[in-house]
All heavy atoms as a GROMACS GRO file, in nm:
protein
  589
    1MET      N    1  -2.893   5.569   1.636
    1MET     CA    2  -2.880   5.475   1.741
    1MET      C    3  -2.765   5.376   1.713
    1MET      O    4  -2.746   5.329   1.605
    1MET     CB    5  -3.008   5.390   1.748
    1MET     CG    6  -3.065   5.388   1.885
    1MET     SD    7  -3.190   5.264   1.898
    1MET     CE    8  -3.330   5.362   1.908
    2ALA      N    9  -2.688   5.348   1.811
    2ALA     CA   10  -2.575   5.260   1.798
    2ALA      C   11  -2.615   5.112   1.811
    2ALA      O   12  -2.706   5.082   1.889
    2ALA     CB   13  -2.471   5.290   1.902
    3GLU      N   14  -2.556   5.029   1.727
    3GLU     CA   15  -2.584   4.885   1.733
    3GLU      C   16  -2.515   4.826   1.854
    3GLU      O   17  -2.399   4.859   1.888
    3GLU     CB   18  -2.525   4.815   1.605
    3GLU     CG   19  -2.597   4.856   1.477
    3GLU     CD   20  -2.733   4.792   1.468
    3GLU    OE1   21  -2.751   4.678   1.515
    3GLU    OE2   22  -2.821   4.855   1.411
    4LEU      N   23  -2.584   4.738   1.924
    4LEU     CA   24  -2.524   4.672   2.037
    4LEU      C   25  -2.459   4.544   1.989
    4LEU      O   26  -2.513   4.475   1.900
    4LEU     CB   27  -2.636   4.634   2.138
    4LEU     CG   28  -2.702   4.752   2.208
    4LEU    CD1   29  -2.810   4.704   2.299
    4LEU    CD2   30  -2.604   4.835   2.288
    5ALA      N   31  -2.343   4.513   2.042
    5ALA     CA   32  -2.270   4.392   2.007
    5ALA      C   33  -2.344   4.270   2.057
    5ALA      O   34  -2.409   4.276   2.167
    5ALA     CB   35  -2.131   4.394   2.064
    6ALA      N   36  -2.339   4.160   1.985
    6ALA     CA   37  -2.406   4.041   2.029
    6ALA      C   38  -2.334   3.984   2.153
    6ALA      O   39  -2.214   3.987   2.163
    6ALA     CB   40  -2.395   3.936   1.919
    7LYS      N   41  -2.415   3.946   2.244
    7LYS     CA   42  -2.363   3.892   2.371
    7LYS      C   43  -2.320   3.743   2.343
    7LYS      O   44  -2.387   3.670   2.284
    7LYS     CB   45  -2.475   3.893   2.471
    7LYS     CG   46  -2.438   3.868   2.612
    7LYS     CD   47  -2.559   3.905   2.699
    7LYS     CE   48  -2.569   3.826   2.821
    7LYS     NZ   49  -2.681   3.861   2.901
    8PRO      N   50  -2.193   3.710   2.387
    8PRO     CA   51  -2.150   3.572   2.365
    8PRO      C   52  -2.237   3.472   2.435
    8PRO      O   53  -2.280   3.495   2.550
    8PRO     CB   54  -2.004   3.573   2.419
    8PRO     CG   55  -1.991   3.695   2.496
    8PRO     CD   56  -2.099   3.792   2.462
    9ARG      N   57  -2.265   3.360   2.369
    9ARG     CA   58  -2.348   3.258   2.432
    9ARG      C   59  -2.261   3.152   2.491
    9ARG      O   60  -2.153   3.118   2.435
    9ARG     CB   61  -2.439   3.200   2.327
    9ARG     CG   62  -2.534   3.306   2.275
    9ARG     CD   63  -2.632   3.250   2.173
    9ARG     NE   64  -2.711   3.363   2.128
    9ARG     CZ   65  -2.831   3.344   2.076
    9ARG    NH1   66  -2.878   3.224   2.062
    9ARG    NH2   67  -2.896   3.452   2.036
   10PRO      N   68  -2.300   3.092   2.599
   10PRO     CA   69  -2.213   2.995   2.664
   10PRO      C   70  -2.197   2.864   2.584
   10PRO      O   71  -2.093   2.801   2.596
   10PRO     CB   72  -2.278   2.972   2.800
   10PRO     CG   73  -2.420   3.011   2.780
   10PRO     CD   74  -2.421   3.121   2.672
   11GLY      N   75  -2.293   2.824   2.515
   11GLY     CA   76  -2.284   2.698   2.436
   11GLY      C   77  -2.298   2.575   2.522
   11GLY      O   78  -2.320   2.582   2.645
   12ALA      N   79  -2.281   2.464   2.457
   12ALA     CA   80  -2.297   2.336   2.530
   12ALA      C   81  -2.174   2.309   2.613
   12ALA      O   82  -2.065   2.338   2.572
   12ALA     CB   83  -2.318   2.224   2.424
   13ARG      N   84  -2.203   2.245   2.728
   13ARG     CA   85  -2.088   2.212   2.818
   13ARG      C   86  -2.088   2.066   2.859
   13ARG      O   87  -1.986   2.008   2.885
   13ARG     CB   88  -2.097   2.295   2.940
   13ARG     CG   89  -2.077   2.443   2.908
   13ARG     CD   90  -2.076   2.528   3.028
   13ARG     NE   91  -2.073   2.668   2.984
   13ARG     CZ   92  -2.048   2.768   3.070
   13ARG    NH1   93  -2.040   2.746   3.195
   13ARG    NH2   94  -2.044   2.891   3.022
   14THR      N   95  -2.209   2.000   2.856
   14THR     CA   96  -2.210   1.860   2.891
   14THR      C   97  -2.173   1.775   2.770
   14THR      O   98  -2.184   1.822   2.658
   14THR     CB   99  -2.354   1.818   2.939
   14THR    OG1  100  -2.439   1.832   2.828
   14THR    CG2  101  -2.400   1.901   3.056
   15PRO      N  102  -2.125   1.652   2.790
   15PRO     CA  103  -2.090   1.567   2.673
   15PRO      C  104  -2.210   1.547   2.583
   15PRO      O  105  -2.195   1.546   2.464
   15PRO     CB  106  -2.050   1.432   2.738
   15PRO     CG  107  -2.002   1.474   2.876
   15PRO     CD  108  -2.086   1.589   2.919
   16ALA      N  109  -2.332   1.531   2.644
   16ALA     CA  110  -2.451   1.513   2.557
   16ALA      C  111  -2.476   1.638   2.478
   16ALA      O  112  -2.514   1.629   2.357
   16ALA     CB  113  -2.570   1.474   2.642
   17GLY      N  114  -2.463   1.753   2.540
   17GLY     CA  115  -2.486   1.880   2.466
   17GLY      C  116  -2.385   1.904   2.358
   17GLY      O  117  -2.418   1.953   2.250
   18LEU      N  118  -2.260   1.871   2.386
   18LEU     CA  119  -2.153   1.885   2.284
   18LEU      C  120  -2.180   1.793   2.167
   18LEU      O  121  -2.160   1.836   2.051
   18LEU     CB  122  -2.016   1.855   2.349
   18LEU     CG  123  -1.964   1.956   2.452
   18LEU    CD1  124  -1.844   1.902   2.523
   18LEU    CD2  125  -1.938   2.092   2.385
   19GLU      N  126  -2.225   1.669   2.192
   19GLU     CA  127  -2.259   1.577   2.082
   19GLU      C  128  -2.370   1.631   1.999
   19GLU      O  129  -2.370   1.623   1.880
   19GLU     CB  130  -2.293   1.439   2.144
   19GLU     CG  131  -2.329   1.334   2.042
   19GLU     CD  132  -2.210   1.301   1.950
   19GLU    OE1  133  -2.096   1.324   1.991
   19GLU    OE2  134  -2.233   1.245   1.845
   20ARG      N  135  -2.472   1.686   2.064
   20ARG     CA  136  -2.589   1.744   1.988
   20ARG      C  137  -2.536   1.858   1.900
   20ARG      O  138  -2.577   1.874   1.786
   20ARG     CB  139  -2.698   1.795   2.085
   20ARG     CG  140  -2.788   1.687   2.132
   20ARG     CD  141  -2.913   1.747   2.200
   20ARG     NE  142  -2.881   1.848   2.302
   20ARG     CZ  143  -2.857   1.821   2.430
   20ARG    NH1  144  -2.865   1.696   2.471
   20ARG    NH2  145  -2.833   1.916   2.518
   21CYS      N  146  -2.450   1.945   1.955
   21CYS     CA  147  -2.400   2.057   1.872
   21CYS      C  148  -2.314   2.009   1.754
   21CYS      O  149  -2.319   2.062   1.646
   21CYS     CB  150  -2.315   2.148   1.965
   21CYS     SG  151  -2.413   2.247   2.077
   22ARG      N  152  -2.235   1.903   1.785
   22ARG     CA  153  -2.151   1.851   1.676
   22ARG      C  154  -2.235   1.795   1.564
   22ARG      O  155  -2.211   1.815   1.446
   22ARG     CB  156  -2.061   1.740   1.735
   22ARG     CG  157  -1.957   1.690   1.638
   22ARG     CD  158  -1.866   1.588   1.703
   22ARG     NE  159  -1.936   1.465   1.738
   22ARG     CZ  160  -1.966   1.368   1.654
   22ARG    NH1  161  -1.930   1.379   1.527
   22ARG    NH2  162  -2.026   1.258   1.695
   23ARG      N  163  -2.339   1.725   1.597
   23ARG     CA  164  -2.430   1.668   1.492
   23ARG      C  165  -2.519   1.769   1.425
   23ARG      O  166  -2.565   1.746   1.315
   23ARG     CB  167  -2.514   1.558   1.557
   23ARG     CG  168  -2.438   1.437   1.590
   23ARG     CD  169  -2.527   1.332   1.656
   23ARG     NE  170  -2.453   1.215   1.692
   23ARG     CZ  171  -2.448   1.105   1.614
   23ARG    NH1  172  -2.516   1.101   1.502
   23ARG    NH2  173  -2.380   1.001   1.652
   24ALA      N  174  -2.547   1.882   1.495
   24ALA     CA  175  -2.641   1.982   1.441
   24ALA      C  176  -2.591   2.041   1.306
   24ALA      O  177  -2.671   2.087   1.226
   24ALA     CB  178  -2.662   2.090   1.544
   25ASN      N  179  -2.462   2.044   1.284
   25ASN     CA  180  -2.409   2.105   1.166
   25ASN      C  181  -2.399   2.019   1.044
   25ASN      O  182  -2.360   2.061   0.938
   25ASN     CB  183  -2.272   2.169   1.195
   25ASN     CG  184  -2.279   2.293   1.285
   25ASN    OD1  185  -2.374   2.362   1.277
   25ASN    ND2  186  -2.181   2.304   1.376
   26TRP      N  187  -2.434   1.896   1.061
   26TRP     CA  188  -2.429   1.802   0.946
   26TRP      C  189  -2.540   1.835   0.844
   26TRP      O  190  -2.650   1.858   0.879
   26TRP     CB  191  -2.449   1.657   0.994
   26TRP     CG  192  -2.342   1.601   1.068
   26TRP    CD1  193  -2.221   1.659   1.104
   26TRP    CD2  194  -2.333   1.472   1.123
   26TRP    NE1  195  -2.145   1.576   1.173
   26TRP    CE2  196  -2.209   1.458   1.189
   26TRP    CE3  197  -2.420   1.364   1.126
   26TRP    CZ2  198  -2.169   1.344   1.255
   26TRP    CZ3  199  -2.382   1.249   1.193
   26TRP    CH2  200  -2.258   1.241   1.256
   27LYS      N  201  -2.503   1.851   0.722
   27LYS     CA  202  -2.597   1.878   0.617
   27LYS      C  203  -2.663   1.753   0.567
   27LYS      O  204  -2.776   1.756   0.524
   27LYS     CB  205  -2.529   1.951   0.499
   27LYS     CG  206  -2.466   2.083   0.533
   27LYS     CD  207  -2.573   2.183   0.564
   27LYS     CE  208  -2.509   2.316   0.589
   27LYS     NZ  209  -2.600   2.416   0.637
   28HIS      N  210  -2.591   1.643   0.568
   28HIS     CA  211  -2.644   1.518   0.519
   28HIS      C  212  -2.608   1.407   0.622
   28HIS      O  213  -2.514   1.421   0.692
   28HIS     CB  214  -2.584   1.482   0.383
   28HIS     CG  215  -2.602   1.586   0.280
   28HIS    ND1  216  -2.725   1.606   0.216
   28HIS    CD2  217  -2.524   1.680   0.228
   28HIS    CE1  218  -2.716   1.703   0.133
   28HIS    NE2  219  -2.596   1.750   0.139
   29ARG      N  220  -2.690   1.306   0.619
   29ARG     CA  221  -2.670   1.201   0.720
   29ARG      C  222  -2.531   1.129   0.691
   29ARG      O  223  -2.492   1.104   0.578
   29ARG     CB  224  -2.783   1.100   0.705
   29ARG     CG  225  -2.786   1.004   0.819
   29ARG     CD  226  -2.906   0.914   0.805
   29ARG     NE  227  -2.850   0.781   0.783
   29ARG     CZ  228  -2.890   0.693   0.700
   29ARG    NH1  229  -2.991   0.718   0.628
   29ARG    NH2  230  -2.832   0.580   0.687
   30GLY      N  231  -2.467   1.090   0.800
   30GLY     CA  232  -2.350   1.006   0.792
   30GLY      C  233  -2.222   1.078   0.740
   30GLY      O  234  -2.143   1.021   0.665
   31ARG      N  235  -2.202   1.196   0.782
   31ARG     CA  236  -2.084   1.274   0.739
   31ARG      C  237  -1.975   1.288   0.842
   31ARG      O  238  -1.886   1.368   0.830
   31ARG     CB  239  -2.124   1.413   0.688
   31ARG     CG  240  -2.209   1.406   0.565
   31ARG     CD  241  -2.125   1.352   0.450
   31ARG     NE  242  -2.211   1.353   0.329
   31ARG     CZ  243  -2.170   1.296   0.217
   31ARG    NH1  244  -2.065   1.223   0.210
   31ARG    NH2  245  -2.248   1.306   0.108
   32SER      N  246  -1.983   1.207   0.952
   32SER     CA  247  -1.884   1.219   1.051
   32SER      C  248  -1.756   1.154   0.998
   32SER      O  249  -1.755   1.076   0.901
   32SER     CB  250  -1.926   1.146   1.177
   32SER     OG  251  -1.932   1.006   1.156
   33ALA      N  252  -1.644   1.183   1.066
   33ALA     CA  253  -1.516   1.129   1.023
   33ALA      C  254  -1.519   0.976   1.033
   33ALA      O  255  -1.466   0.902   0.949
   33ALA     CB  256  -1.403   1.184   1.111
   34LYS      N  257  -1.591   0.921   1.135
   34LYS     CA  258  -1.603   0.778   1.152
   34LYS      C  259  -1.682   0.721   1.036
   34LYS      O  260  -1.646   0.609   0.981
   34LYS     CB  261  -1.672   0.750   1.283
   34LYS     CG  262  -1.678   0.607   1.320
   34LYS     CD  263  -1.747   0.591   1.459
   34LYS     CE  264  -1.762   0.446   1.493
   34LYS     NZ  265  -1.823   0.432   1.626
   35ALA      N  266  -1.792   0.786   0.995
   35ALA     CA  267  -1.875   0.733   0.887
   35ALA      C  268  -1.795   0.737   0.754
   35ALA      O  269  -1.803   0.650   0.675
   35ALA     CB  270  -2.001   0.817   0.876
   36ILE      N  271  -1.724   0.848   0.731
   36ILE     CA  272  -1.645   0.859   0.608
   36ILE      C  273  -1.533   0.754   0.606
   36ILE      O  274  -1.512   0.691   0.502
   36ILE     CB  275  -1.586   1.000   0.594
   36ILE    CG1  276  -1.698   1.104   0.570
   36ILE    CG2  277  -1.485   1.010   0.483
   36ILE    CD1  278  -1.655   1.247   0.583
   37ALA      N  279  -1.471   0.725   0.718
   37ALA     CA  280  -1.371   0.623   0.718
   37ALA      C  281  -1.433   0.482   0.691
   37ALA      O  282  -1.373   0.403   0.618
   37ALA     CB  283  -1.297   0.615   0.857
   38GLY      N  284  -1.552   0.462   0.739
   38GLY     CA  285  -1.622   0.338   0.712
   38GLY      C  286  -1.653   0.321   0.564
   38GLY      O  287  -1.642   0.217   0.506
   39GLN      N  288  -1.695   0.434   0.501
   39GLN     CA  289  -1.729   0.433   0.361
   39GLN      C  290  -1.601   0.402   0.280
   39GLN      O  291  -1.606   0.323   0.183
   39GLN     CB  292  -1.787   0.566   0.313
   39GLN     CG  293  -1.922   0.593   0.370
   39GLN     CD  294  -1.969   0.735   0.348
   39GLN    OE1  295  -1.889   0.821   0.305
   39GLN    NE2  296  -2.092   0.765   0.380
   40ARG      N  297  -1.490   0.462   0.311
   40ARG     CA  298  -1.363   0.434   0.241
   40ARG      C  299  -1.320   0.289   0.255
   40ARG      O  300  -1.278   0.224   0.164
   40ARG     CB  301  -1.256   0.525   0.296
   40ARG     CG  302  -1.274   0.666   0.249
   40ARG     CD  303  -1.156   0.751   0.290
   40ARG     NE  304  -1.177   0.890   0.243
   40ARG     CZ  305  -1.148   0.996   0.309
   40ARG    NH1  306  -1.093   0.987   0.426
   40ARG    NH2  307  -1.171   1.116   0.256
   41LEU      N  308  -1.340   0.235   0.380
   41LEU     CA  309  -1.303   0.097   0.403
   41LEU      C  310  -1.389   0.004   0.322
   41LEU      O  311  -1.339  -0.098   0.262
   41LEU     CB  312  -1.313   0.065   0.552
   41LEU     CG  313  -1.268  -0.070   0.597
   41LEU    CD1  314  -1.118  -0.086   0.564
   41LEU    CD2  315  -1.287  -0.087   0.749
   42ARG      N  316  -1.520   0.030   0.320
   42ARG     CA  317  -1.612  -0.056   0.238
   42ARG      C  318  -1.575  -0.048   0.090
   42ARG      O  319  -1.580  -0.148   0.019
   42ARG     CB  320  -1.755  -0.016   0.263
   42ARG     CG  321  -1.809  -0.065   0.394
   42ARG     CD  322  -1.957  -0.043   0.413
   42ARG     NE  323  -1.998   0.098   0.405
   42ARG     CZ  324  -1.989   0.182   0.512
   42ARG    NH1  325  -1.949   0.135   0.630
   42ARG    NH2  326  -2.033   0.308   0.504
   43GLY      N  327  -1.540   0.071   0.043
   43GLY     CA  328  -1.501   0.086  -0.099
   43GLY      C  329  -1.375   0.009  -0.132
   43GLY      O  330  -1.367  -0.058  -0.235
   44GLU      N  331  -1.277   0.012  -0.037
   44GLU     CA  332  -1.157  -0.064  -0.062
   44GLU      C  333  -1.183  -0.217  -0.064
   44GLU      O  334  -1.129  -0.286  -0.145
   44GLU     CB  335  -1.055  -0.027   0.046
   44GLU     CG  336  -0.919  -0.099   0.037
   44GLU     CD  337  -0.842  -0.060  -0.091
   44GLU    OE1  338  -0.864   0.048  -0.145
   44GLU    OE2  339  -0.760  -0.142  -0.131
   45ALA      N  340  -1.270  -0.255   0.026
   45ALA     CA  341  -1.308  -0.399   0.034
   45ALA      C  342  -1.376  -0.441  -0.097
   45ALA      O  343  -1.351  -0.550  -0.152
   45ALA     CB  344  -1.397  -0.426   0.150
   46ARG      N  345  -1.467  -0.351  -0.148
   46ARG     CA  346  -1.533  -0.384  -0.278
   46ARG      C  347  -1.432  -0.396  -0.391
   46ARG      O  348  -1.440  -0.488  -0.477
   46ARG     CB  349  -1.637  -0.277  -0.310
   46ARG     CG  350  -1.772  -0.305  -0.256
   46ARG     CD  351  -1.878  -0.212  -0.319
   46ARG     NE  352  -1.846  -0.071  -0.298
   46ARG     CZ  353  -1.884   0.000  -0.194
   46ARG    NH1  354  -1.953  -0.060  -0.098
   46ARG    NH2  355  -1.854   0.128  -0.185
   47ARG      N  356  -1.334  -0.305  -0.396
   47ARG     CA  357  -1.236  -0.310  -0.503
   47ARG      C  358  -1.147  -0.434  -0.491
   47ARG      O  359  -1.120  -0.497  -0.594
   47ARG     CB  360  -1.147  -0.185  -0.495
   47ARG     CG  361  -1.215  -0.061  -0.551
   47ARG     CD  362  -1.120   0.056  -0.560
   47ARG     NE  363  -1.082   0.110  -0.430
   47ARG     CZ  364  -1.156   0.193  -0.358
   47ARG    NH1  365  -1.272   0.239  -0.406
   47ARG    NH2  366  -1.115   0.236  -0.242
   48LEU      N  367  -1.108  -0.472  -0.372
   48LEU     CA  368  -1.031  -0.593  -0.353
   48LEU      C  369  -1.113  -0.717  -0.391
   48LEU      O  370  -1.058  -0.809  -0.455
   48LEU     CB  371  -0.981  -0.604  -0.212
   48LEU     CG  372  -0.869  -0.509  -0.169
   48LEU    CD1  373  -0.850  -0.515  -0.020
   48LEU    CD2  374  -0.744  -0.537  -0.248
   49THR      N  375  -1.240  -0.722  -0.353
   49THR     CA  376  -1.322  -0.834  -0.384
   49THR      C  377  -1.339  -0.850  -0.537
   49THR      O  378  -1.328  -0.962  -0.592
   49THR     CB  379  -1.461  -0.817  -0.324
   49THR    OG1  380  -1.445  -0.808  -0.183
   49THR    CG2  381  -1.554  -0.934  -0.357
   50THR      N  382  -1.359  -0.738  -0.607
   50THR     CA  383  -1.370  -0.743  -0.751
   50THR      C  384  -1.240  -0.791  -0.817
   50THR      O  385  -1.246  -0.875  -0.910
   50THR     CB  386  -1.405  -0.602  -0.806
   50THR    OG1  387  -1.529  -0.558  -0.745
   50THR    CG2  388  -1.417  -0.604  -0.957
   51SER      N  389  -1.132  -0.746  -0.768
   51SER     CA  390  -0.996  -0.790  -0.821
   51SER      C  391  -0.975  -0.939  -0.797
   51SER      O  392  -0.931  -1.008  -0.886
   51SER     CB  393  -0.888  -0.708  -0.752
   51SER     OG  394  -0.764  -0.752  -0.795
   52LEU      N  395  -1.010  -0.986  -0.677
   52LEU     CA  396  -0.997  -1.128  -0.646
   52LEU      C  397  -1.081  -1.214  -0.730
   52LEU      O  398  -1.045  -1.319  -0.780
   52LEU     CB  399  -1.015  -1.156  -0.499
   52LEU     CG  400  -0.909  -1.104  -0.403
   52LEU    CD1  401  -0.951  -1.118  -0.257
   52LEU    CD2  402  -0.780  -1.177  -0.430
   53ARG      N  403  -1.206  -1.166  -0.757
   53ARG     CA  404  -1.298  -1.247  -0.841
   53ARG      C  405  -1.244  -1.258  -0.983
   53ARG      O  406  -1.253  -1.355  -1.050
   53ARG     CB  407  -1.434  -1.179  -0.843
   53ARG     CG  408  -1.514  -1.205  -0.719
   53ARG     CD  409  -1.656  -1.153  -0.728
   53ARG     NE  410  -1.728  -1.181  -0.604
   53ARG     CZ  411  -1.821  -1.105  -0.552
   53ARG    NH1  412  -1.855  -0.992  -0.619
   53ARG    NH2  413  -1.883  -1.138  -0.441
   54GLY      N  414  -1.184  -1.146  -1.032
   54GLY     CA  415  -1.123  -1.148  -1.165
   54GLY      C  416  -1.009  -1.248  -1.173
   54GLY      O  417  -0.991  -1.321  -1.272
   55LEU      N  418  -0.926  -1.250  -1.071
   55LEU     CA  419  -0.814  -1.342  -1.067
   55LEU      C  420  -0.861  -1.492  -1.060
   55LEU      O  421  -0.810  -1.576  -1.130
   55LEU     CB  422  -0.725  -1.311  -0.945
   55LEU     CG  423  -0.637  -1.186  -0.951
   55LEU    CD1  424  -0.574  -1.158  -0.817
   55LEU    CD2  425  -0.539  -1.198  -1.058
   56ILE      N  426  -0.966  -1.514  -0.979
   56ILE     CA  427  -1.021  -1.648  -0.975
   56ILE      C  428  -1.077  -1.689  -1.110
   56ILE      O  429  -1.056  -1.802  -1.154
   56ILE     CB  430  -1.128  -1.654  -0.862
   56ILE    CG1  431  -1.063  -1.644  -0.724
   56ILE    CG2  432  -1.212  -1.785  -0.875
   56ILE    CD1  433  -1.162  -1.624  -0.612
   57ARG      N  434  -1.150  -1.600  -1.176
   57ARG     CA  435  -1.207  -1.622  -1.304
   57ARG      C  436  -1.097  -1.661  -1.403
   57ARG      O  437  -1.108  -1.754  -1.482
   57ARG     CB  438  -1.294  -1.508  -1.348
   57ARG     CG  439  -1.397  -1.549  -1.451
   57ARG     CD  440  -1.493  -1.429  -1.477
   57ARG     NE  441  -1.573  -1.397  -1.358
   57ARG     CZ  442  -1.587  -1.275  -1.307
   57ARG    NH1  443  -1.515  -1.175  -1.356
   57ARG    NH2  444  -1.655  -1.259  -1.201
   58ALA      N  445  -0.988  -1.583  -1.401
   58ALA     CA  446  -0.880  -1.604  -1.496
   58ALA      C  447  -0.814  -1.741  -1.469
   58ALA      O  448  -0.776  -1.813  -1.562
   58ALA     CB  449  -0.772  -1.492  -1.488
   59ALA      N  450  -0.796  -1.776  -1.343
   59ALA     CA  451  -0.738  -1.907  -1.306
   59ALA      C  452  -0.825  -2.017  -1.354
   59ALA      O  453  -0.778  -2.121  -1.407
   59ALA     CB  454  -0.710  -1.914  -1.161
   60GLU      N  455  -0.955  -2.003  -1.333
   60GLU     CA  456  -1.047  -2.108  -1.374
   60GLU      C  457  -1.045  -2.124  -1.529
   60GLU      O  458  -1.052  -2.238  -1.577
   60GLU     CB  459  -1.188  -2.077  -1.323
   60GLU     CG  460  -1.209  -2.095  -1.178
   60GLU     CD  461  -1.341  -2.047  -1.124
   60GLU    OE1  462  -1.409  -1.972  -1.198
   60GLU    OE2  463  -1.381  -2.087  -1.011
   61ASP      N  464  -1.040  -2.014  -1.598
   61ASP     CA  465  -1.032  -2.019  -1.746
   61ASP      C  466  -0.906  -2.091  -1.795
   61ASP      O  467  -0.905  -2.172  -1.883
   61ASP     CB  468  -1.041  -1.881  -1.807
   61ASP     CG  469  -1.173  -1.812  -1.791
   61ASP    OD1  470  -1.272  -1.885  -1.758
   61ASP    OD2  471  -1.189  -1.690  -1.812
   62ARG      N  472  -0.791  -2.058  -1.725
   62ARG     CA  473  -0.665  -2.120  -1.764
   62ARG      C  474  -0.671  -2.272  -1.734
   62ARG      O  475  -0.621  -2.356  -1.813
   62ARG     CB  476  -0.551  -2.058  -1.684
   62ARG     CG  477  -0.417  -2.124  -1.721
   62ARG     CD  478  -0.306  -2.052  -1.654
   62ARG     NE  479  -0.286  -1.923  -1.720
   62ARG     CZ  480  -0.198  -1.830  -1.678
   62ARG    NH1  481  -0.126  -1.850  -1.572
   62ARG    NH2  482  -0.189  -1.717  -1.746
   63ILE      N  483  -0.727  -2.312  -1.619
   63ILE     CA  484  -0.740  -2.455  -1.585
   63ILE      C  485  -0.831  -2.526  -1.690
   63ILE      O  486  -0.796  -2.636  -1.738
   63ILE     CB  487  -0.795  -2.472  -1.445
   63ILE    CG1  488  -0.692  -2.430  -1.338
   63ILE    CG2  489  -0.837  -2.617  -1.420
   63ILE    CD1  490  -0.740  -2.420  -1.200
   64ALA      N  491  -0.941  -2.464  -1.727
   64ALA     CA  492  -1.033  -2.526  -1.823
   64ALA      C  493  -0.960  -2.540  -1.959
   64ALA      O  494  -0.977  -2.643  -2.024
   64ALA     CB  495  -1.156  -2.442  -1.835
   65ALA      N  496  -0.884  -2.437  -1.996
   65ALA     CA  497  -0.812  -2.442  -2.123
   65ALA      C  498  -0.709  -2.554  -2.120
   65ALA      O  499  -0.685  -2.628  -2.222
   65ALA     CB  500  -0.749  -2.312  -2.157
   66ASP      N  501  -0.638  -2.569  -2.011
   66ASP     CA  502  -0.536  -2.676  -1.999
   66ASP      C  503  -0.599  -2.814  -2.005
   66ASP      O  504  -0.550  -2.904  -2.067
   66ASP     CB  505  -0.460  -2.655  -1.865
   66ASP     CG  506  -0.356  -2.544  -1.871
   66ASP    OD1  507  -0.331  -2.491  -1.980
   66ASP    OD2  508  -0.310  -2.505  -1.760
   67GLN      N  509  -0.712  -2.830  -1.936
   67GLN     CA  510  -0.778  -2.957  -1.935
   67GLN      C  511  -0.833  -2.991  -2.078
   67GLN      O  512  -0.837  -3.108  -2.117
   67GLN     CB  513  -0.890  -2.958  -1.836
   67GLN     CG  514  -0.843  -2.960  -1.694
   67GLN     CD  515  -0.956  -2.951  -1.590
   67GLN    OE1  516  -1.067  -2.921  -1.624
   67GLN    NE2  517  -0.920  -2.976  -1.465
   68ALA      N  518  -0.873  -2.892  -2.153
   68ALA     CA  519  -0.925  -2.919  -2.286
   68ALA      C  520  -0.812  -2.939  -2.385
   68ALA      O  521  -0.836  -2.975  -2.499
   68ALA     CB  522  -1.011  -2.801  -2.326
   69GLY      N  523  -0.690  -2.903  -2.350
   69GLY     CA  524  -0.575  -2.916  -2.438
   69GLY      C  525  -0.565  -2.803  -2.539
   69GLY      O  526  -0.493  -2.818  -2.636
   70ASN      N  527  -0.634  -2.695  -2.522
   70ASN     CA  528  -0.637  -2.582  -2.613
   70ASN      C  529  -0.519  -2.490  -2.597
   70ASN      O  530  -0.484  -2.421  -2.686
   70ASN     CB  531  -0.765  -2.502  -2.605
   70ASN     CG  532  -0.883  -2.586  -2.644
   70ASN    OD1  533  -0.871  -2.679  -2.723
   70ASN    ND2  534  -1.005  -2.547  -2.592
   71ALA      N  535  -0.456  -2.488  -2.481
   71ALA     CA  536  -0.349  -2.396  -2.449
   71ALA      C  537  -0.254  -2.457  -2.353
   71ALA      O  538  -0.290  -2.538  -2.267
   71ALA     CB  539  -0.401  -2.264  -2.397
   72LYS      N  540  -0.129  -2.420  -2.361
   72LYS     CA  541  -0.030  -2.462  -2.267
   72LYS      C  542  -0.018  -2.363  -2.150
   72LYS      O  543  -0.025  -2.243  -2.169
   72LYS     CB  544   0.110  -2.475  -2.330
   72LYS     CG  545   0.125  -2.589  -2.421
   72LYS     CD  546   0.264  -2.601  -2.464
   72LYS     CE  547   0.289  -2.731  -2.541
   72LYS     NZ  548   0.429  -2.742  -2.581
   73SER      N  549   0.000  -2.414  -2.037
   73SER     CA  550   0.017  -2.326  -1.916
   73SER      C  551   0.158  -2.275  -1.919
   73SER      O  552   0.251  -2.351  -1.940
   73SER     CB  553  -0.014  -2.405  -1.793
   73SER     OG  554   0.018  -2.327  -1.681
   74PRO      N  555   0.183  -2.147  -1.891
   74PRO     CA  556   0.319  -2.096  -1.883
   74PRO      C  557   0.402  -2.165  -1.775
   74PRO      O  558   0.522  -2.170  -1.785
   74PRO     CB  559   0.303  -1.946  -1.851
   74PRO     CG  560   0.160  -1.913  -1.866
   74PRO     CD  561   0.084  -2.042  -1.872
   75MET      N  562   0.337  -2.219  -1.674
   75MET     CA  563   0.410  -2.282  -1.565
   75MET      C  564   0.466  -2.415  -1.605
   75MET      O  565   0.568  -2.455  -1.558
   75MET     CB  566   0.317  -2.296  -1.443
   75MET     CG  567   0.260  -2.168  -1.389
   75MET     SD  568   0.386  -2.053  -1.348
   75MET     CE  569   0.399  -2.093  -1.175
   76THR      N  570   0.402  -2.483  -1.698
   76THR     CA  571   0.449  -2.614  -1.735
   76THR      C  572   0.548  -2.610  -1.852
   76THR      O  573   0.618  -2.706  -1.878
   76THR     CB  574   0.330  -2.707  -1.784
   76THR    OG1  575   0.261  -2.645  -1.893
   76THR    CG2  576   0.235  -2.728  -1.665
   77SER      N  577   0.565  -2.497  -1.918
   77SER     CA  578   0.654  -2.495  -2.032
   77SER      C  579   0.799  -2.456  -1.987
   77SER      O  580   0.885  -2.448  -2.069
   77SER     CB  581   0.604  -2.380  -2.132
   77SER     OG  582   0.603  -2.258  -2.073
   78VAL      N  583   0.823  -2.438  -1.863
   78VAL     CA  584   0.955  -2.399  -1.813
   78VAL      C  585   1.046  -2.516  -1.802
   78VAL      O  586   1.020  -2.625  -1.784
   78VAL     CB  587   0.939  -2.327  -1.678
   78VAL    CG1  588   1.078  -2.295  -1.622
   78VAL    CG2  589   0.864  -2.199  -1.692
   0.00000   0.00000   0.00000
């Protein structure tokens, strides 16, 4: 007996149906391009925040050292 070829299916045509089909292939929640872009943006914001906190901490340490007279600031020695 010969195998019959699969009949093509029409698929989704309405915007709501197309959206359901697009989401149906996600293996894990939040894997759309929009979600991934948001994750990258949040990661960059976290890295910048950490960097800024480090700079603030270093500036505060330098100010405290200058006030205590333990170290000279490079800006005043010029």
